[in-house]
C-alpha positions as CSV (number, residue, x, y, z in Angstrom):
1,M,-139.0,-90.6,-91.2
2,S,-142.7,-90.9,-92.3
3,M,-143.4,-92.4,-95.6
4,T,-146.0,-90.6,-97.6
5,D,-145.8,-92.7,-100.8
6,P,-144.5,-96.2,-100.1
7,I,-145.0,-97.3,-103.8
8,A,-142.9,-94.4,-105.1
9,D,-140.3,-95.5,-102.5
10,F,-140.5,-99.1,-103.8
11,L,-140.0,-98.0,-107.4
12,T,-137.2,-95.6,-106.5
13,R,-135.3,-98.3,-104.5
14,V,-135.6,-100.7,-107.5
15,R,-134.5,-97.9,-109.9
16,N,-131.5,-97.0,-107.6
17,G,-130.6,-100.7,-107.3
18,I,-130.4,-101.0,-111.0
19,T,-128.4,-97.8,-111.4
20,A,-125.9,-99.1,-108.8
21,Q,-126.0,-102.6,-110.4
22,H,-127.0,-104.3,-107.1
23,D,-128.2,-107.9,-107.3
24,V,-130.6,-107.6,-104.4
25,V,-132.6,-104.6,-103.2
26,P,-134.1,-104.7,-99.7
27,I,-137.5,-102.9,-99.4
28,P,-139.8,-102.7,-96.4
29,S,-142.6,-105.1,-97.2
30,S,-146.4,-104.6,-97.5
31,K,-149.1,-106.6,-99.2
32,L,-149.3,-104.3,-102.2
33,K,-145.4,-104.3,-102.6
34,R,-145.4,-108.1,-102.4
35,E,-148.1,-108.3,-105.1
36,M,-146.0,-105.8,-107.3
37,A,-142.9,-108.0,-106.8
38,R,-145.0,-111.1,-107.8
39,I,-146.1,-109.3,-111.0
40,L,-142.5,-108.1,-111.8
41,Q,-141.3,-111.7,-111.4
42,E,-144.2,-113.2,-113.5
43,Q,-143.5,-110.7,-116.3
44,G,-139.8,-111.5,-116.2
45,Y,-138.5,-108.1,-115.0
46,I,-136.8,-109.6,-111.8
47,T,-135.4,-113.1,-111.1
48,G,-137.4,-113.3,-107.9
49,Y,-138.0,-112.0,-104.4
50,D,-137.9,-113.3,-100.8
51,I,-139.8,-112.1,-97.7
52,E,-137.6,-111.8,-94.6
53,A,-139.2,-112.0,-91.2
54,P,-138.7,-109.0,-88.8
55,N,-135.5,-109.2,-86.7
56,A,-133.1,-107.0,-84.7
57,D,-132.1,-105.1,-87.8
58,H,-135.6,-104.2,-89.1
59,R,-138.9,-104.0,-87.4
60,G,-141.3,-105.1,-90.2
61,E,-141.0,-107.7,-92.9
62,L,-138.4,-107.0,-95.5
63,L,-138.9,-107.7,-99.2
64,R,-135.7,-108.7,-100.9
65,I,-136.0,-108.2,-104.7
66,R,-133.5,-110.0,-106.9
67,L,-132.8,-107.9,-109.9
68,K,-132.4,-109.4,-113.3
69,Y,-129.6,-108.5,-115.7
70,A,-128.6,-109.6,-119.2
71,E,-125.2,-110.9,-120.0
72,D,-123.9,-107.4,-120.6
73,R,-125.3,-106.4,-117.2
74,S,-128.1,-104.3,-118.7
75,S,-131.2,-104.5,-116.6
76,A,-134.4,-106.3,-117.6
77,I,-136.2,-103.2,-116.4
78,S,-135.6,-100.2,-118.6
79,G,-138.1,-97.9,-116.9
80,L,-140.4,-97.7,-113.8
81,K,-143.0,-95.0,-113.4
82,R,-145.6,-94.2,-110.7
83,A,-149.0,-93.7,-112.3
84,S,-151.4,-93.1,-109.5
85,R,-150.0,-90.8,-106.8
86,P,-151.4,-90.0,-103.3
87,G,-152.2,-86.4,-104.5
88,Q,-153.6,-87.5,-107.8
89,R,-155.1,-90.9,-108.0
90,Y,-155.4,-92.6,-111.5
91,Y,-158.5,-94.8,-111.8
92,V,-159.6,-96.5,-115.1
93,H,-162.4,-98.7,-116.2
94,N,-161.4,-101.9,-118.0
95,G,-161.5,-100.3,-121.5
96,G,-159.3,-97.4,-120.3
97,I,-156.3,-99.4,-119.2
98,P,-153.3,-97.9,-120.9
99,K,-151.0,-99.9,-123.1
100,I,-147.3,-99.4,-122.2
101,Q,-144.7,-99.1,-124.9
102,G,-147.1,-100.4,-127.5
103,G,-147.9,-103.4,-125.4
104,M,-144.3,-104.2,-124.6
105,G,-144.5,-102.8,-121.1
106,T,-146.7,-103.7,-118.1
107,A,-149.3,-101.6,-116.3
108,I,-149.7,-102.7,-112.6
109,V,-153.4,-102.3,-111.7
110,S,-155.0,-102.7,-108.3
111,T,-158.5,-104.0,-108.8
112,S,-161.3,-105.2,-106.7
113,R,-160.1,-108.7,-107.6
114,G,-156.5,-108.1,-106.4
115,V,-153.4,-106.7,-108.0
116,M,-152.9,-107.7,-111.7
117,T,-151.3,-106.6,-114.9
118,G,-153.2,-104.3,-117.2
119,H,-153.5,-107.2,-119.7
120,E,-155.0,-109.5,-117.0
121,A,-157.4,-106.7,-115.9
122,R,-158.5,-106.1,-119.5
123,A,-159.1,-109.9,-119.9
124,A,-161.0,-110.1,-116.6
125,G,-163.1,-107.0,-117.6
126,V,-162.2,-105.1,-114.4
127,G,-160.8,-101.6,-113.9
128,G,-159.1,-100.1,-110.9
129,E,-156.3,-97.9,-109.8
130,V,-153.3,-97.9,-112.1
131,V,-150.4,-98.1,-109.6
132,A,-147.3,-98.1,-111.9
133,F,-145.9,-98.7,-115.3
134,V,-142.9,-101.0,-116.0
135,W,-141.0,-101.4,-119.3
């Protein structure tokens, strides 16, 4: 199966993991996905992630995302949305970075200085491709 949009796949797997109340979601790893996982962890949406080396079960590296739940098993992530898509890229300058849920959510932006949150990009004065929204 060829993957046309690995980021949408990443978001869907996390979303499905939350729906099924899984504790860990395995996702094929890439540099961008690892950076997204890092941001999700820094922003408190997930408890953490591990990178598993290739083995007999899977050819490439595997990213294991540890989902975060409250006491009542409600997820720390209430929504995930793909912003820039392969068919319709979404680029912004530093002044045009959208605020998510009135600043309560996080925009993940891929900039020339690496992947960062919309807040960090605004502070650094850089724009880039808005990859996804999390809230």
